[in-house]
N, C-alpha and C positions, 0 to 999 in steps of 0.2 A: 203178842201177835207175831206170827211167823213172817219171815221175809224171803223174798226171791231175788236173786241177782241174775240179770240177763246180760250175757256178753255178746260181743260181735254183732250189735244191732246195725243193720244197714243204714248209712247216713240218710238216705231218702226216706226210709221208714221213720227215722227219728224226726226228720223235718215235718213229715205229715202228722205225726203224733203231737208235735209242738203246735201245729196249726189247729188240730182238733181241740187240744187243751185250751188254746186261746178262745176258740169259738164257744166252748162250753164253760168258760171262766173258771178253769181249773189249772192246777199245776200239771206237769207231764206225769208225775207220779200219781196224782189223782185221776187223770185220764186213763192211765194204764189200769189202775184199780177198778175203775168203772167198766172198762172193756173186759177185764177178767171176770168181774161179777156177772156181767151179762152172759158171757160164754158159759160160766158155771151154771146159771139158771137154765140154760138150754140142754145141759147134760142130763141123761137119764138118772133118776134117783136110785140109790141102793145098788149101783152097779148093774142095773137092768139093761144089758146090751141088746136085748131083743126089741126094745121100744124104738119106734121110728116115727118121727113127725113128717107127715106128707103135706105138700101144698098142691092145690089144683090151680092151674093157670089157664087162661083162655088166650089162645094165640090168634084167633081169627081165621086160621087156615083150616079148611075142611079136610077131613081125612080120617082114616081108621088105622089102627095098629094091629098087627098080628102078634100072637103070643111069642112067636119066634123072634120078632123084632125087639120085643121088650126083654125077654129072658134069655135070648141067645141059645135056645135049645130046639131040638126037633122032637117034640112030644109025641 
């Protein structure tokens, strides 16, 4: 199995990783492996950079959007 060495991890980030690891009953190394595995599952397969996952959210605020607001162009 390949390994990764990460340097200069912010102490605050490390503390939070330790907290997550305790919450999930894992070592810090196990927690980092789980985080990396989840991130890798979200990546497009076979280098397909044109794939995009979109989520729809309901804000409760009425309104409409013009194309120019979304795409920042003057079609």
